[in-house]
N, C-alpha and C positions, 0 to 999 in steps of 0.2 A: 743411240736413243732409246728410251724406256718407251712401253707399252699398255698401257693401265688399263687393266677393265675393271670397267665402274660396276659391272655386274658383282664383283664379291661387295662383301657386306663390310667387311675391317679395314680401314685403308689406315697408313701411319701417317707422319704429318706434308709428310712429301708429298704422297698421293691427296694428301685432303686440301694442299695449296692448290694446286694444282686443280683439282675438280673443281673447289670454288671459283680461279681465275683470280685468285690474290700471292701477293706476297709468302714467303716463308715467317720473315719475322713477325708480319702484319698477324698473322695466323699466329705464332704465338703470344703477341699482347694478346690478342681478344681468350688464349687459354689462361694468359697469367691471372685478366680480368675477371675467368669466367661466366665467359660470354658466349660461348660454343661450347656446343653437348661435347664433350667425351670423356676415354675413361686410361683407367691404366691398364696395361698389360703388362707383369712382373717389373719392368725396368724403364721402360716402352710405352709413347704415349699412343692410341687408338684411337678413329671416327671409325664411322658407325654409318656405314651411307645414307639409310633410311632418316636416321636423327640429324643428316645435315640438312636434309631434303624436306626434313618441318624443319627446322628451324630458317633456310632460305624461305617457305612458305610464311613460316613468319617475318618474317623482319621483311614480307614485300607487301603482307598487306598492311603491315605499320607504315607504310610506306607510302602507299595506298592510302590510306585515313590522309594525310597532309594538304 
């Protein structure tokens, strides 16, 4: 079992999916549609934890407004 350190500021796609509690294919779909903040480092995609936290906050505010 892999232990994840959520204090790390940069995550891989697999770590980000685990952090967001979504399936990896769902994360890839969000990435394709540019719906989630991410960036490419070399030839691999990375996610900043702080950016994901802001994204979650924005999404939850949109949901609360309904």
